[in-house]
PAZAPA-4460 file (N, C-alpha, C; in steps of 0.05 Angstrom, whole numbers, plus 32768, in hexadecimal, padded with zeros to 4 digits):
% residues 101
    n_x    n_y    n_z   ca_x   ca_y   ca_z    c_x    c_y    c_z   seq   type   mol
   7F59   831D   7FB7   7F4B   8335   7FBE   7F5E   834D   7FBB     1      L     A
   7F78   8349   7FBE   7F8C   835F   7FBB   7F8B   836B   7F9F     2      A     A
   7F81   835C   7F8C   7F81   8367   7F72   7F69   837B   7F6E     3      S     A
   7F56   8379   7F81   7F3E   838C   7F81   7F40   83A3   7F95     4      E     A
   7F59   83A4   7FA0   7F5E   83BB   7FB4   7F62   83D3   7FA4     5      W     A
   7F53   83E8   7FA9   7F55   8400   7F99   7F6E   8411   7FA2     6      S     A
   7F79   841D   7F8D   7F91   842E   7F92   7F8A   8448   7FA3     7      K     A
   7F70   844D   7FA5   7F67   8464   7FB5   7F69   8460   7FD4     8      K     A
   7F6D   8447   7FDD   7F71   8443   7FF7   7F89   844E   8002     9      N     A
   7F8A   845A   801B   7FA1   8464   8028   7FB1   844F   8033    10      E     A
   7FA7   8436   8038   7FB5   8420   8044   7FB8   840A   8031    11      I     A
   7FCA   83F8   8035   7FD1   83E1   8024   7FC3   83C9   802E    12      K     A
   7FBE   83B4   801C   7FB1   839D   8025   7FC3   838E   803A    13      P     A
   7FDC   8392   803A   7FED   8387   804D   7FEC   8393   806A    14      T     A
   7FDD   83A7   806D   7FDA   83B5   8086   7FC0   83AE   8094    15      E     A
   7FB0   839C   808A   7F97   8394   8099   7F97   8374   809A    16      V     A
   7F86   836A   80AC   7F82   834E   80AE   7F69   8346   809E    17      T     A
   7F66   832D   809A   7F4D   8324   808A   7F33   8329   8099    18      V     A
   7F35   832A   80B4   7F1C   8330   80C4   7F18   834C   80CB    19      G     A
   7F27   835E   80BE   7F24   837B   80C4   7F0B   8385   80BD    20      S     A
   7EFF   8397   80CD   7EE7   83A5   80C8   7EED   83C1   80BA    21      H     A
   7F05   83C5   80B4   7F0E   83DE   80A6   7F00   83DF   808A    22      K     A
   7EF3   83F5   8085   7EE6   83F9   806A   7EFB   8404   8057    23      K     A
   7EFD   83F8   8040   7F0F   8402   802C   7F00   8403   8010    24      V     A
   7F0E   840C   7FFC   7F03   8411   7FE2   7F0C   83F8   7FD3    25      I     A
   7EF8   83EB   7FC4   7EFF   83D5   7FB3   7EF9   83DC   7F97    26      W     A
   7F05   83CE   7F83   7F00   83D4   7F67   7EFE   83B9   7F59    27      K     A
   7EE8   83B2   7F4E   7EE3   8398   7F40   7EF1   8398   7F24    28      C     A
   7EF1   8381   7F19   7EFD   837F   7EFD   7EF1   838F   7EE8    29      R     A
   7ED9   8399   7EEC   7ECB   83A9   7ED8   7ECE   83C7   7EDF    30      L     A
   7EDD   83CD   7EF6   7EE2   83E8   7EFD   7ED0   83F7   7F11    31      G     A
   7EBC   83E7   7F19   7EAA   83F3   7F2E   7EB8   83F6   7F48    32      H     A
   7EB4   840C   7F55   7EBF   8410   7F70   7EA9   8412   7F84    33      E     A
   7EAF   8406   7F9D   7E9D   8409   7FB4   7EAE   8405   7FCD    34      W     A
   7EA1   840C   7FE3   7EAC   840A   7FFD   7EA1   83F1   800B    35      T     A
   7EB2   83E1   8017   7EAA   83CA   8027   7EBF   83C4   803B    36      A     A
   7EB9   83B6   8051   7ECD   83AD   8064   7EDD   8397   8058    37      S     A
   7EF7   8395   8063   7F07   837E   805C   7EF9   8363   8062    38      V     A
   7EED   8362   807A   7EE2   834A   8081   7ECC   8341   8070    39      K     A
   7EBA   8353   8067   7EA5   834D   8055   7EAE   8341   803C    40      S     A
   7EC4   8349   8034   7ED0   833F   8019   7EDE   8325   801F    41      R     A
   7EF0   8322   8032   7F01   830B   8038   7EF3   82F4   8044    42      S     A
   7EE2   82FA   8057   7ED5   82E3   8067   7EB9   82DE   805C    43      I     A
   7EAA   82F3   8059   7E8E   82F0   804F   7E8C   82EC   8031    44      N     A
   7EA1   82F1   8022   7EA2   82ED   8005   7E91   82FF   7FF6    45      G     A
   7E8B   8317   7FFE   7E7C   832A   7FF0   7E8D   8335   7FD8    46      S     A
   7E80   833D   7FC4   7E8D   8347   7FAB   7E82   8364   7FA2    47      G     A
   7E83   8369   7F89   7E7B   8383   7F80   7E5D   8383   7F82    48      C     A
   7E55   8399   7F8F   7E35   839B   7F93   7E27   83A2   7F78    49      P     A
   7E37   83AD   7F65   7E29   83B4   7F4B   7E28   839C   7F3A    50      Y     A
   7E3F   838C   7F38   7E3F   8374   7F26   7E2B   835F   7F33    51      C     A
   7E26   835E   7F4D   7E13   834A   7F59   7DF6   8356   7F5B    52      S     A
   7DF2   836E   7F4E   7DD7   837A   7F4F   7DCC   8381   7F6B    53      H     A
   7DDD   8385   7F7E   7DD4   838E   7F99   7DD2   83AA   7F9C    54      N     A
   7DDF   83BA   7F89   7DDE   83D6   7F88   7DDB   83DD   7F6B    55      K     A
   7DCC   83F2   7F66   7DC8   83FC   7F4A   7DDC   840E   7F40    56      V     A
   7DE6   840C   7F29   7DF9   841E   7F1D   7DED   8425   7F01    57      L     A
   7DE3   843F   7F02   7DD6   8447   7EE9   7DE9   8444   7ED2    58      V     A
   7DE1   8438   7EBC   7DEF   8433   7EA3   7DFC   8419   7EA3    59      G     A
   7DFA   840A   7EB9   7E05   83F0   7EBA   7DF0   83DA   7EBF    60      F     A
   7DE2   83DB   7ED7   7DD1   83C7   7EDE   7DB4   83D0   7EE5    61      N     A
   7DAE   83EA   7EE0   7D93   83F5   7EE5   7D80   83E9   7ED0    62      D     A
   7D67   83E8   7ED9   7D50   83DE   7EC6   7D52   83EC   7EAB    63      L     A
   7D53   8405   7EAB   7D54   8414   7E90   7D68   840C   7E7E    64      A     A
   7D80   8405   7E89   7D96   83FC   7E79   7D95   83DE   7E70    65      T     A
   7D8D   83CD   7E84   7D8C   83B1   7E7E   7D74   83A8   7E70    66      V     A
   7D5D   83B3   7E77   7D44   83AC   7E67   7D34   83C4   7E63    67      V     A
   7D3F   83D4   7E4E   7D32   83ED   7E47   7D15   83EB   7E3D    68      P     A
   7D0D   83D4   7E33   7CF2   83D2   7E2A   7CDE   83D4   7E43    69      K     A
   7CE5   83C7   7E58   7CD7   83C7   7E70   7CD7   83E5   7E7C    70      V     A
   7CEF   83EF   7E7C   7CF1   8409   7E89   7CE1   841D   7E7A    71      A     A
   7CDF   841B   7E5F   7CCE   842D   7E4F   7CB0   842C   7E57    72      D     A
   7CA7   8415   7E62   7C8C   8412   7E6B   7C86   841A   7E87    73      E     A
   7C9C   8423   7E94   7C9B   842B   7EB2   7C88   8444   7EB5    74      W     A
   7C76   8442   7EC7   7C64   8459   7ECB   7C6F   846D   7EDE    75      S     A
   7C6B   8487   7ED6   7C73   849B   7EE7   7C64   849D   7F02    76      E     A
   7C4E   848E   7F04   7C40   848D   7F1D   7C4D   847C   7F31    77      K     A
   7C61   846B   7F29   7C6F   845B   7F3D   7C80   846E   7F4E    78      N     A
   7C83   8467   7F6A   7C93   8475   7F7B   7CB1   8475   7F72    79      E     A
   7CBA   845F   7F6A   7CD5   845B   7F64   7CDB   845A   7F47    80      K     A
   7CF2   8461   7F40   7CFC   8461   7F24   7D03   8447   7F1B    81      K     A
   7D06   8440   7F03   7D0E   8424   7EF9   7D2B   841F   7EFF    82      P     A
   7D38   8431   7F0A   7D56   842C   7F12   7D56   8422   7F2F    83      T     A
   7D3F   8420   7F3D   7D40   8417   7F59   7D48   83FB   7F59    84      D     A
   7D5B   83F4   7F6B   7D66   83D9   7F6C   7D52   83C2   7F72    85      R     A
   7D40   83C6   7F86   7D2D   83B3   7F8C   7D1B   83AB   7F76    86      K     A
   7D13   83BF   7F66   7D00   83BA   7F50   7D10   83AB   7F3B    87      R     A
   7D2A   83B0   7F36   7D39   83A3   7F23   7D3D   8383   7F2B    88      F     A
   7D44   837F   7F46   7D47   8365   7F4E   7D2D   8355   7F4E    89      I     A
   7D17   8362   7F54   7CFD   8355   7F52   7CF5   834E   7F35    90      D     A
   7CFD   835F   7F22   7CF8   835A   7F05   7D08   8340   7EFD    91      Y     A
   7D23   8340   7F05   7D32   832A   7EFE   7D2A   8310   7F09    92      L     A
   7D20   8310   7F22   7D17   82F8   7F30   7CFF   82EE   7F1F    93      K     A
   7CEC   8300   7F17   7CD5   82F7   7F09   7CDD   82EB   7EED    94      K     A
   7CEF   82F7   7EDF   7CF9   82EF   7EC7   7D05   82D2   7ECA    95      E     A
   7D15   82CE   7EDF   7D23   82B4   7EE4   7D0D   829E   7EEA    96      I     A
   7CF8   82A7   7EF9   7CE2   8292   7EFD   7CD3   828C   7EE4    97      E     A
   7CCF   829E   7ED5   7CC0   8298   7EBB   7CD1   8285   7EA8    98      V     A
   7CEB   828A   7EA8   7CFC   827A   7E96   7D00   825E   7EA2    99      V     A
   7D03   825C   7EBE   7D06   8243   7ECA   7CED   8233   7ED1   100      N     A
   7CD6   8242   7ECD   7CBC   8235   7ED1   7CB6   8231   7EEF   101      G     A
***
């Protein structure tokens, strides 16, 4: 985890315990940055919310970027945009169900 510790943090990884609730900045191998507690990373095993598709990052994992054909068919009548995380996750789940039968 020390390799994902952002240089933007004012403290060093040697200054916190693995169970610390202190929120710090992390940087994944693809360069995405986010804030999470040390405990959530070290004990709970959480990772980059963008790479895991738990948060949308326009230009990386949004529906319009990943599946532009579907995004092109998105109706303006929908409350949410095709970059909404839940819609993207639902779309992926449906696609996986179709492929896996």
